C-alpha positions in Angstrom: -0.1 0.0 0.1 2.9 2.2 0.5 4.2 1.7 -2.8 0.9 2.4 -4.1 0.9 5.6 -2.1 4.2 6.8 -3.7 2.8 6.5 -7.2 -0.3 8.4 -6.1 1.9 11.2 -4.8 3.5 11.9 -8.2 1.6 14.8 -9.7 1.7 13.4 -13.4 0.2 9.8 -12.0 -2.4 11.4 -9.8 -3.3 13.7 -12.7 -3.8 10.6 -15.3 -4.8 7.9 -13.1 -6.1 9.6 -10.1 -9.6 8.1 -10.3 -8.3 4.7 -10.3 -5.6 5.2 -7.5 -8.3 6.9 -5.3 -10.8 4.1 -5.9 -7.9 1.5 -5.0 -7.6 3.2 -1.5 -11.7 3.6 -1.2 -12.0 -0.3 -2.0 -9.2 -1.4 0.4 -10.2 0.7 3.3 -14.1 -0.5 3.0 -13.4 -4.4 2.3 -10.4 -5.6 4.2 -10.5 -7.7 7.2 -7.3 -6.1 8.7 -8.2 -3.4 10.6 -4.9 -1.8 10.4 -4.9 -2.0 6.8 -8.3 -0.5 6.4 -7.1 2.5 8.5 -3.8 2.8 6.4 -5.7 2.9 3.4 -8.4 5.4 4.6 -5.7 7.9 5.8 -3.9 7.4 2.3 -7.0 7.6 0.6 -8.5 10.8 1.9 -5.3 12.6 1.7 -4.9 11.6 -1.9 -8.8 12.2 -2.6 -8.7 16.0 -1.5 -5.8 16.6 -3.9 -7.7 14.8 -6.8 -10.8 16.6 -6.3 -8.8 19.9 -6.1 -7.6 19.0 -9.7 -11.0 18.0 -10.7 -13.7 20.5 -9.5 -16.4 20.0 -11.9 -17.3 17.2 -14.6 -15.3 17.6 -17.9 -17.9 17.8 -21.2 -15.0 17.4 -23.7 -15.0 13.4 -24.1 -17.1 10.8 -22.3 -13.7 9.1 -21.5 -12.7 11.6 -19.1 -16.4 12.0 -17.6 -16.3 8.2 -16.8 -12.8 8.7 -14.9 -14.7 11.6 -13.1 -17.8 9.7 -11.8 -15.3 6.8 -10.8 -13.1 9.2 -9.0 -16.0 11.0 -7.3 -17.6 7.8 -6.3 -14.2 6.7 -4.7 -13.9 10.4 -2.8 -17.2 10.1 -1.8 -16.7 6.6 0.0 -13.7 8.3 1.9 -15.6 11.0 3.3 -14.0 13.7 1.2 -16.0 16.8 0.9 -16.8 19.0 -2.1 -18.8 16.7 -4.5 -20.3 19.0 -7.5 -23.9 18.9 -8.2 -24.8 15.5 -9.6 -26.8 17.2 -12.1 -24.0 18.8 -13.7 -22.7 15.3 -14.1 -26.2 14.2 -15.7 -26.3 16.9 -18.2 -22.7 16.4 -19.3 -23.5 12.6 -19.7 -26.6 13.3 -21.8 -24.5 15.0 -24.2 -23.0 11.7 -25.4 -24.6 8.8 -27.0 -24.1 5.1 -26.0 -21.4 4.6 -28.8 -19.6 7.7 -27.9 -19.1 6.3 -24.0 -18.7 2.4 -25.3 -18.0 2.2 -28.9 -21.4 0.2 -29.7 -24.8 0.5 -28.3 -25.4 -2.7 -26.2 -29.3 -2.2 -26.2 -29.0 -3.1 -30.1 -25.9 -5.6 -30.5 -23.4 -7.5 -28.7 -19.8 -6.6 -28.2 -18.6 -6.1 -31.8 -15.2 -7.3 -33.2 -14.4 -4.1 -35.3 -13.8 -1.0 -32.8 -10.3 0.1 -33.2 -7.9 0.2 -30.2 -6.5 3.7 -29.4 -3.9 5.0 -31.9 -0.5 3.8 -31.0 1.1 6.7 -32.5 -1.2 9.6 -31.5 -3.9 8.1 -29.2 -6.5 9.1 -31.3 -9.9 7.1 -31.1 -10.8 6.5 -34.6 -14.3 5.4 -36.1 -15.4 1.9 -36.0 -14.1 -0.1 -38.6 -11.1 2.2 -39.5 -7.8 0.2 -40.3 -5.5 3.2 -40.2 -5.4 6.3 -38.0 -7.3 9.1 -39.8 -4.8 11.8 -38.1 -1.6 10.2 -38.5 -2.1 7.1 -40.6 -0.9 4.5 -38.3 -1.7 0.8 -38.5 -4.7 0.1 -35.8 -5.4 -2.9 -34.1 -9.2 -3.9 -33.5 -9.9 -4.7 -29.7 -11.4 -8.2 -28.9 -14.9 -8.6 -28.2 -14.0 -9.2 -24.6 -11.9 -6.3 -24.4 -14.9 -4.2 -25.6 -17.3 -5.8 -23.1 -14.6 -5.4 -20.1 -14.8 -1.8 -20.7 -18.5 -1.5 -21.2 -18.8 -3.4 -17.8 -16.8 -0.9 -15.9 -17.9 2.0 -17.4 -22.0 1.3 -17.0 -21.0 -0.3 -13.3 -19.8 3.2 -12.5 -22.8 5.1 -14.0 -25.3 2.5 -12.2 -23.7 3.0 -8.7 -23.7 6.6 -9.4 -26.8 6.8 -10.3 -26.0 8.6 -13.9 -26.6 6.9 -17.2 -23.1 6.8 -18.9 -24.5 5.9 -22.3 -26.1 2.6 -21.6 -27.7 0.8 -18.3 -25.3 -2.0 -16.8 -28.0 -4.5 -17.2 -27.8 -3.8 -20.9 -24.3 -4.6 -20.8 -24.5 -7.7 -18.8 -27.4 -9.1 -20.5 -24.7 -10.3 -23.3 -22.8 -12.8 -21.0 -24.2 -15.8 -22.6 -23.0 -14.5 -25.9 -19.4 -14.1 -24.6 -19.6 -17.7 -23.1 -17.4 -19.6 -23.1 -14.5 -17.5 -22.1 -11.0 -18.5 -24.3 -8.7 -20.2 -21.6 -5.2 -18.0 -20.8 -3.0 -18.2 -23.6 0.3 -16.4 -23.4 1.5 -17.1 -26.8 2.7 -14.4 -28.8 -0.2 -12.6 -30.5 -2.8 -14.0 -28.1 -5.2 -11.8 -26.3 -6.7 -14.2 -24.1 -6.3 -12.1 -21.0 -8.9 -9.9 -22.0 -11.3 -12.8 -21.6 -9.9 -13.3 -18.0 -10.6 -9.6 -17.3 -13.9 -9.7 -18.5 -14.6 -12.7 -16.1 -13.0 -11.1 -13.0 -14.8 -8.0 -13.9 -18.3 -9.7 -14.2 -17.7 -10.6 -10.8 -16.4 -7.1 -9.4 -19.3 -5.3 -11.1 -21.9 -8.0 -9.5 -20.1 -8.0 -5.8 -19.4 -4.5 -5.7 -15.9 -4.7 -5.9 -15.5 -7.1 -2.9 -18.3 -5.9 -0.8 -20.2 -9.2 -1.0 -19.7 -12.8 -1.3 -21.4 -14.7 -4.3 -22.6 -18.1 -4.8 -20.8 -20.3 -7.2 -24.3 -21.5 -8.3 -25.1 -18.2 -9.7 -21.9 -18.1 -11.7 -20.6 -21.7 -12.1 -18.8 -21.2 -15.5 -16.9 -18.2 -14.4 -16.1 -20.1 -11.0 -14.9 -23.0 -13.1 -13.0 -20.7 -15.4 -11.1 -19.3 -12.5 -10.1 -22.4 -11.1 -9.1 -23.9 -14.2 -6.9 -20.9 -15.2 -5.3 -20.0 -11.8 -2.0 -21.6 -12.6 -1.4 -20.1 -16.0 -0.3 -16.4 -14.9 2.3 -17.5 -12.4 3.8 -20.0 -14.9 4.1 -16.8 -17.3 5.3 -14.3 -14.8 2.0 -12.4 -14.5 1.4 -11.3 -10.7 -1.2 -8.8 -11.9 -3.7 -11.3 -13.6 -3.0 -13.8 -10.9 -4.2 -11.3 -8.4 -7.1 -10.5 -10.0 -8.0 -14.2 -10.4 -7.0 -15.0 -6.8 -9.6 -11.9 -5.6 -12.6 -13.1 -7.4 -12.0 -16.7 -6.3 -12.1 -15.3 -2.8 -15.4 -13.9 -3.6 -16.7 -17.4 -4.0 -15.3 -18.5 -0.5 -11.9 -20.0 -1.7 -9.0 -19.5 0.6 -5.6 -20.2 1.5 -6.9 -23.7 2.8 -7.3 -24.7 -0.9 -4.1 -26.3 -2.1 -4.1 -24.4 -5.3 -4.7 -21.2 -3.9 -1.9 -21.7 -1.6 0.5 -22.1 -4.6 -0.9 -18.6 -5.8 -0.3 -17.0 -2.7 3.4 -18.6 -2.3 4.0 -17.2 -6.0 2.7 -13.4 -5.0 4.9 -13.4 -1.9 8.0 -14.5 -3.7 7.6 -12.1 -6.3 7.4 -8.9 -4.6 10.0 -6.3 -5.6 12.3 -4.5 -3.1 10.3 -1.1 -3.4 7.1 -2.8 -2.2 5.5 -3.3 -5.6 4.8 -6.0 -7.9 5.3 -6.1 -11.6 8.3 -4.9 -13.8 10.6 -2.4 -11.7 12.1 -1.1 -15.3 8.9 0.1 -16.5 8.3 3.9 -16.6 4.6 3.2 -16.9 2.8 4.2 -13.3 -0.2 2.3 -14.4 1.3 -0.9 -14.9 3.4 -0.7 -11.6 0.4 0.6 -9.5 -2.1 -1.7 -10.9 0.1 -4.9 -10.7 0.7 -4.0 -7.0 -3.0 -3.5 -6.3 -4.2 -6.5 -7.8 -1.4 -8.4 -6.0 -2.5 -6.9 -2.5 -6.2 -7.8 -3.4 -5.4 -11.4 -4.2 -3.3 -11.9 -0.8 -5.8 -9.9 1.6 -8.7 -11.2 3.5 -11.9 -9.5 2.8 -14.3 -8.4 5.4 -17.8 -9.2 3.6 -19.9 -11.9 4.7 -23.2 -11.3 3.2 -23.9 -13.6 0.1 -25.5 -11.4 -2.4 -25.6 -9.4 -5.5 -25.2 -5.7 -5.2 -28.6 -5.5 -7.1 -30.7 -8.5 -6.6 -32.8 -8.1 -9.6 -29.7 -8.7 -11.6 -30.3 -12.3 -11.3 -33.0 -12.1 -14.1 -30.3 -11.2 -16.3 -28.1 -14.0 -15.3 -30.4 -17.0 -15.2 -33.2 -18.2 -17.8 -36.3 -17.6 -16.4 -37.4 -21.1 -16.4 -34.6 -21.5 -13.6 -35.8 -18.1 -11.6 -38.8 -19.5 -10.8 -37.2 -22.4 -9.0 -34.6 -20.4 -6.8 -34.7 -17.7 -4.2 -33.7 -14.3 -5.2 -30.5 -13.2 -3.5 -31.0 -10.8 -1.0 -34.4 -11.9 -0.2 -34.4 -12.9 3.5 -37.3 -15.0 3.5 -35.8 -17.9 1.7 -32.7 -19.9 1.9 -29.7 -18.7 -0.6 -28.5 -21.4 -2.6 
């Protein structure tokens, strides 16, 4: 956590990635079982969130990505108890200025995540129109984002809006409903040119956005294919020197009640502990990319720490209607319904 704080104390990193950094502190302070870790994250997060809020006093209107990040940072600052939230109507007005395609690249109310959305230009960072193979500004060759990459980003972005109470292009349920179209998720494959790790991150973020980033436990019966995916692929990141992805798989397995008592999970714990850097972080210490360093460290911390969450439920119980066919809904109790025993 002190390493993450050191990154968050760099002005350039806070200006660019402050929304994620503040959310990291907020999440750890809200869901850690260890009281010392909770208190440490709360102190660090409150201080950094004060500065983030000073840098971002009002919602941006220039592009939807900046507005989404503003909402994320605002959610985290609010959770840390930092004063000064801007009028939420200003955020709603700003969001209304962009269509679903502006936020997500596609409209999930009309189609599943597509495979023809170009990634950000590697040379000039421009977001090009759908289907473009060369950058319209600088001519650089573009790659298309995988369907899982598109869906992952859409899950995160609409989750932010859902929790905050502002529609960011589309509703979260409109994105989640494509889960059956995304299954089965591709197994982790680290061969050159493969991008199956986006499938892994799509799985972990289905779980994060359903359990409110660790605030609740989930039943394995609700997401059996995702649970099996996590179990089956847990060893791959360690075999390929990837503590970042390993941390997310560990963290989301914990959401299903897996712990150090499980032999395969202990192997993952041993790997993370053996690969912490001297500076306290995880990942490649030679990289000059602050996001890679702090995010690798954040996921390792989340994979290693125990959670305080005990309630087994979805953050919005009605989302079970999206996860399960209606034929099964009639035979099962709704998560969050205290009148009947949960599976």
